[in-house]
C-alpha angles and dihedrals in degrees: 000000000000092000090050091052092050091049091050091051090049093051091048092051091048094055102029090098088063094056130071098074104318128128100202102161136043091259095038134245097322097038091239107090097263142098140186093241117138136202092028116173120270100174128045142118134210087274105030130062090012118137090193143326131202132196116244124212095226149005122272139162094219114125118230112260116209129197122165109309095348138089115200119201135179110211150140138248100221096191091053094036088232135145113228140200111203139184125193134187106258092213098055111004094245113156107249097180141344131189132194109232108180143338116255124050106199147019096192132023096243096075144353130242089255095072094110118087124234121245132209140189093195094264103051133029121203127201122198121192134196091245090063097259111146115185130177126197135179109249088256090062102259111138115241102181144328136202139164114228093199087060090049103042105016137273118310115259101214129137090217128020123305106247113169125131124227124240129223113203136151095351097312137098116223130199130173128204112188107175146147120294092224132041119276119205089344095309119126137030116323102191100050144012119295110236126215110221149168119228128203119190141179102256089208093060108010090236118148114255095181139342117205121197109223114206122208138186090210122119135228114322092003086074089066122091132181094188128117131237112262124200119215142158123235122178092344094310121120110218141165118237121217125185124190144074090067091298145088117215139182121216139194108254094217101046108014091236112158108245098182143349135205127188159206140031085155108055093160089056093233106196104220101054102114111175125235110164119083120226118266129202132212132154091357088303121121118204116213113187117211113213135241096035093313116145128269116249122213110210130195104192102212115159131012139272119025109356119213126216092285086082089066110099092184144331126223091219093123095046106066095188093059096083137098132199099179116359118081112227122244128227116214138146091010097305142086119245108206119195117197116202093188099041091041091226142124119207135186109217134187110237100220101040107024090232111158112227094187142344127199135181110249113248120260131007103276124098121263106217098148111095118252125259115215121193144124094021093306141095117218119205134174126193135204092274092054096252106153111209123199112202126191103242093208099058109002096248115157106242099183144338116209125190107226104167145042096206121174139177118008095336115103136166112260103148115110120236115253130199131209138151093006093306138102122227113209123185117198127178095284107005142060116211128196106202126201137018095277124178 
């Protein structure tokens, strides 16, 4: 018991800098799409209830990251064809600093290299881009280090554009690259096999602490993943969760060693099942979302090595709406909130049983690919057209739908909404809004 208490205190100390109102990671302070924020807005427009808004020089799927009085944003300058790292004043939206990172903002027209979100520990902020650029700044804007992981470990072998975010936890920076084993459309190594790997770095220097090669039995595009490493604790053991390549794995944070593996949501080894959603944890249950309308699997990772089907707590096979091809589910108020972009539904699901408490159809006709934010008794969604929907978490009632964007052409809204200090931060195709009075 004493060892468990010491471990719990250690975990709380490690993550305490992330709490207290901040949104330091793409999935928030708890790595699950939720926050303890209260009195969040539920009624506003683009002109009313807005603390401030700023114009952005290009479209990006990166979520706003908030720490103290700063908002960090990965982005692009479309006119200059330039990747950007930006920092704004949280109280008024004033640009505190901005750095050009690299020339060239996209490889395909579906997304830009600035799809991944920044991450911060309160002292440093790290930006990861789809061209392999990894740049770290002090929060005041002074550059600490930069490297390109394609230059270090070979060109990415992805059909589309690499779009994962990095994770800062317990004094280490984690990045995953789950990719094809052979070149695709000329991308990737030609003289040897492309390796999928997890990378741990010293955030102060950018130097590699370890690099773990992650094998997979997946084929072709199913080897590719656009998910993000998620830390969690199970039975007193801190681990790093990795989803992709038809498998879910847990890894030692200090060495990268694979502790256990479960798979698969793809027993027929279909070759076009790339994975987008990151894993999410609640009540010692891990959700792994199969792609392309496949079911969600609830995994309880007891044991080590390759886990058999006894690790499956439940499967959503009989509930067609409980699935997700792109959005990562949220965990809040003891339940999972699963957003389906393909089924156009949102469901509240009990972690241990898979029981669906309610399911609704998402408002409007546009796709909801941005992951849900759950906080203050509400679930916040935003679709491609920029319609922000507020859902009552208790019963699924639609509280309000607010038009936040006038997008046109190929540009759509993909960035998830974040919450900090009593405010919402909403990124549309060409604007960033801070909603609410805040504190």
